[in-house]
Legacy VTK file of the C-alpha trace (Angstrom):
# vtk DataFile Version 3.0
C-alpha trace
ASCII
DATASET POLYDATA
POINTS 268 float
52.049 86.500 3.817
55.455 85.739 5.283
54.449 82.103 5.845
53.282 81.865 2.234
56.596 83.262 0.940
58.553 80.779 3.057
56.495 77.908 1.631
57.008 79.122 -1.951
60.760 79.377 -1.370
60.885 75.900 0.217
58.836 74.194 -2.534
61.614 74.102 -5.225
64.049 72.655 -2.687
61.527 69.990 -1.708
61.006 69.083 -5.383
64.783 68.709 -5.871
65.119 66.523 -2.801
62.257 64.246 -3.832
63.549 64.004 -7.427
67.038 62.790 -6.473
66.076 59.179 -5.685
64.395 58.922 -9.090
67.774 59.446 -10.763
69.059 56.265 -9.115
66.242 54.099 -10.467
66.943 51.712 -13.329
66.503 53.303 -16.755
67.972 50.543 -18.897
70.427 47.645 -19.102
73.094 46.405 -21.504
75.659 43.628 -21.705
79.310 44.526 -21.229
79.867 43.220 -24.783
77.745 43.763 -27.914
79.172 40.644 -29.581
81.370 37.772 -28.435
83.152 34.803 -29.980
83.304 31.486 -28.171
84.528 28.073 -29.275
82.447 24.917 -29.133
82.599 23.516 -25.618
83.992 26.701 -24.112
82.299 29.455 -22.116
82.227 33.241 -21.792
80.798 35.125 -18.807
78.684 38.149 -19.761
77.913 40.916 -17.275
74.736 43.011 -17.265
75.403 46.755 -16.849
72.684 49.011 -15.368
71.888 52.530 -16.548
72.642 54.671 -14.604
75.657 52.762 -13.278
74.592 53.085 -9.635
71.096 51.708 -10.214
70.226 48.314 -8.809
69.292 45.336 -11.000
67.192 42.466 -9.710
65.403 39.491 -11.204
67.510 39.239 -14.373
66.299 36.495 -16.741
68.639 35.138 -19.429
67.610 33.472 -22.682
69.269 32.148 -25.825
67.663 32.572 -29.231
68.970 29.164 -30.343
70.133 26.748 -27.646
71.409 24.374 -30.319
74.160 26.947 -31.031
74.769 28.525 -27.620
73.228 28.419 -24.169
73.310 30.983 -21.381
73.070 30.102 -17.693
71.192 31.841 -14.890
74.391 33.729 -14.094
75.067 34.945 -17.645
77.645 32.332 -18.678
77.441 31.586 -22.415
78.478 28.129 -23.624
79.205 27.254 -27.241
77.252 24.173 -28.357
77.741 24.050 -32.138
79.125 26.324 -34.835
76.879 29.194 -35.868
75.567 32.624 -34.895
72.802 33.390 -32.434
71.787 35.992 -29.853
71.478 35.852 -26.085
69.207 38.167 -24.120
68.908 39.534 -20.605
65.652 40.962 -19.263
65.140 42.936 -16.054
61.658 44.348 -15.564
60.756 46.383 -18.650
64.337 46.536 -19.929
66.318 44.128 -22.069
69.781 43.690 -23.572
71.154 41.511 -26.319
74.543 40.175 -27.365
75.470 38.529 -30.651
77.242 35.189 -30.146
79.563 33.672 -32.773
80.349 30.017 -32.006
83.419 28.742 -33.817
85.171 25.385 -34.075
87.420 24.481 -31.167
90.854 23.978 -32.711
92.623 23.172 -29.446
90.315 20.282 -28.616
90.945 20.929 -24.911
87.307 21.018 -23.909
85.596 19.439 -26.897
83.623 16.361 -25.910
83.235 14.613 -29.255
86.561 12.760 -29.074
85.513 11.197 -25.776
81.754 11.442 -25.575
78.872 13.755 -26.391
77.302 15.322 -23.322
73.585 15.295 -22.562
71.429 18.325 -23.313
73.018 21.217 -21.339
69.945 23.181 -20.146
67.753 22.102 -17.226
63.970 22.313 -16.863
63.189 22.144 -20.593
60.431 19.914 -21.933
60.657 16.390 -23.340
59.880 17.824 -26.787
62.856 20.217 -26.562
65.288 17.425 -25.667
63.947 15.189 -28.462
64.354 18.014 -30.974
67.957 18.679 -29.910
69.183 15.111 -29.393
70.947 13.559 -32.414
71.481 10.077 -30.997
69.186 7.213 -31.985
66.101 7.016 -29.764
65.479 3.439 -28.633
63.209 3.842 -25.620
60.380 6.203 -24.699
58.378 6.084 -21.492
61.197 4.458 -19.503
60.917 5.224 -15.788
63.025 5.344 -12.641
61.851 6.298 -9.150
58.671 7.777 -10.588
60.407 9.870 -13.258
59.516 9.545 -16.953
62.428 9.142 -19.317
63.922 8.842 -22.770
66.707 6.429 -23.711
69.178 6.837 -26.590
71.919 4.758 -28.112
75.411 6.199 -27.678
76.703 9.074 -29.757
79.927 7.295 -30.712
81.738 3.994 -30.196
82.704 4.901 -26.632
79.117 5.370 -25.431
76.684 2.595 -24.678
73.507 4.558 -23.971
72.095 7.753 -22.495
68.997 8.256 -20.350
67.126 11.530 -19.740
64.595 11.826 -16.933
61.848 14.390 -16.377
59.962 15.513 -13.272
56.509 16.972 -14.030
57.568 17.216 -17.683
60.812 19.109 -16.945
64.324 17.726 -17.565
66.138 17.169 -14.240
68.711 14.364 -14.548
70.660 12.394 -17.162
72.785 9.239 -17.008
75.481 8.512 -19.609
77.056 5.031 -19.697
80.371 3.802 -21.144
81.393 0.183 -21.540
85.158 0.840 -21.650
86.400 1.566 -18.158
89.825 2.561 -19.496
88.110 5.743 -20.688
87.791 6.835 -17.069
91.034 8.806 -17.008
90.267 10.574 -20.315
86.778 11.548 -19.216
88.072 12.627 -15.827
90.680 14.882 -17.448
87.923 16.605 -19.395
85.818 17.027 -16.281
88.737 18.474 -14.335
88.849 21.325 -16.863
85.120 21.978 -16.961
83.980 21.250 -13.395
85.167 21.829 -9.859
86.068 18.642 -8.019
84.187 18.463 -4.733
84.840 15.143 -3.022
84.695 11.379 -3.213
81.132 10.331 -2.387
80.229 6.644 -2.040
83.005 5.702 -4.460
82.040 8.344 -7.049
84.025 11.452 -7.864
81.696 14.409 -7.347
81.914 17.612 -9.401
80.005 20.863 -9.723
79.833 23.466 -12.483
81.018 26.984 -11.723
77.466 28.362 -11.743
76.408 25.531 -9.386
73.535 24.541 -11.671
74.801 20.992 -12.251
76.169 18.361 -9.888
77.969 15.510 -11.629
78.968 12.086 -10.314
81.573 10.029 -12.173
82.298 6.422 -11.258
81.810 2.724 -11.911
78.319 1.383 -11.261
77.395 -2.072 -9.945
77.276 -3.498 -13.470
80.811 -2.375 -14.298
79.875 0.556 -16.526
81.606 3.894 -16.286
78.684 6.252 -15.662
78.434 10.028 -15.639
75.364 11.197 -13.690
74.266 14.766 -14.446
71.905 16.181 -11.794
70.094 19.497 -11.684
71.299 21.012 -8.399
67.833 22.372 -7.605
66.245 18.977 -8.214
68.892 17.182 -6.146
68.288 19.553 -3.234
64.515 19.137 -3.529
64.914 15.353 -3.357
67.060 15.598 -0.283
64.728 18.009 1.478
61.548 16.110 0.621
60.166 13.043 2.339
59.960 11.277 -1.011
61.064 7.676 -1.276
63.351 8.607 -4.160
66.999 8.006 -3.392
69.021 11.228 -3.527
72.782 11.369 -3.281
73.806 11.933 0.365
75.507 14.800 2.179
74.851 17.500 -0.420
74.216 20.140 2.215
77.769 19.818 3.529
79.556 20.252 0.206
81.800 23.095 -0.816
84.585 23.078 -3.369
88.052 22.977 -1.765
90.688 25.354 -3.101
88.040 27.499 -4.817
86.148 30.518 -3.550
82.648 29.118 -3.670
79.634 29.239 -1.416
78.412 26.025 0.138
75.612 24.428 -1.865
72.531 24.451 0.334
LINES 1 269
268 0 1 2 3 4 5 6 7 8 9 10 11 12 13 14 15 16 17 18 19 20 21 22 23 24 25 26 27 28 29 30 31 32 33 34 35 36 37 38 39 40 41 42 43 44 45 46 47 48 49 50 51 52 53 54 55 56 57 58 59 60 61 62 63 64 65 66 67 68 69 70 71 72 73 74 75 76 77 78 79 80 81 82 83 84 85 86 87 88 89 90 91 92 93 94 95 96 97 98 99 100 101 102 103 104 105 106 107 108 109 110 111 112 113 114 115 116 117 118 119 120 121 122 123 124 125 126 127 128 129 130 131 132 133 134 135 136 137 138 139 140 141 142 143 144 145 146 147 148 149 150 151 152 153 154 155 156 157 158 159 160 161 162 163 164 165 166 167 168 169 170 171 172 173 174 175 176 177 178 179 180 181 182 183 184 185 186 187 188 189 190 191 192 193 194 195 196 197 198 199 200 201 202 203 204 205 206 207 208 209 210 211 212 213 214 215 216 217 218 219 220 221 222 223 224 225 226 227 228 229 230 231 232 233 234 235 236 237 238 239 240 241 242 243 244 245 246 247 248 249 250 251 252 253 254 255 256 257 258 259 260 261 262 263 264 265 266 267
């Protein structure tokens, strides 16, 4: 009888002890802002907040309702693409959060690309159909290829651009090349890049940059034909080229890069 009483008295305590870890499990998520305003060409970093606050979040997936208005990176950085209103979402397991995004005109012009050039499509790994739907330049070549990659070619977006090429690996967008015929634009383009990208190093005569979220590696320089060219590479694709035994020519020394004067991990 005494043993039974001891067990009965111990049972509530055992239930309390086993219930405590459950309180730390994720019960929901939200963004740190319900709505944000961002100018065209500028960015805003959103943070996902767990509920309860000490719960752990893993495997967060970000998505934009309309990537023609605003995009969101794998780290939660929202970028204004064109004026309008859309929503961005974060999903972790069975929980989701949303934030309303108002994209307004950029009055300062500090990071707007249209006065210099119009950038390629800003989101990697999308399909050919998605790029064709978004792209406003005049399509002049379909089925162009380089090093085994299928591509699209467009005439320039303004008088300073000659042409733009998109390339796809297994149907997913991985690299773009943008060409300018006026080499005196180099300083203007470089000034824009200095604001938007981290300078990494000089590599084979090209200035090498990386975005803050490390999703894009960009090379800026003069090619063999005398064109000023901006090469936009998906970091993941560039690393896969370097690590593979493929005959494709990847840019060298990527594994040794880190941004000087910035707290950044080495790209590996």
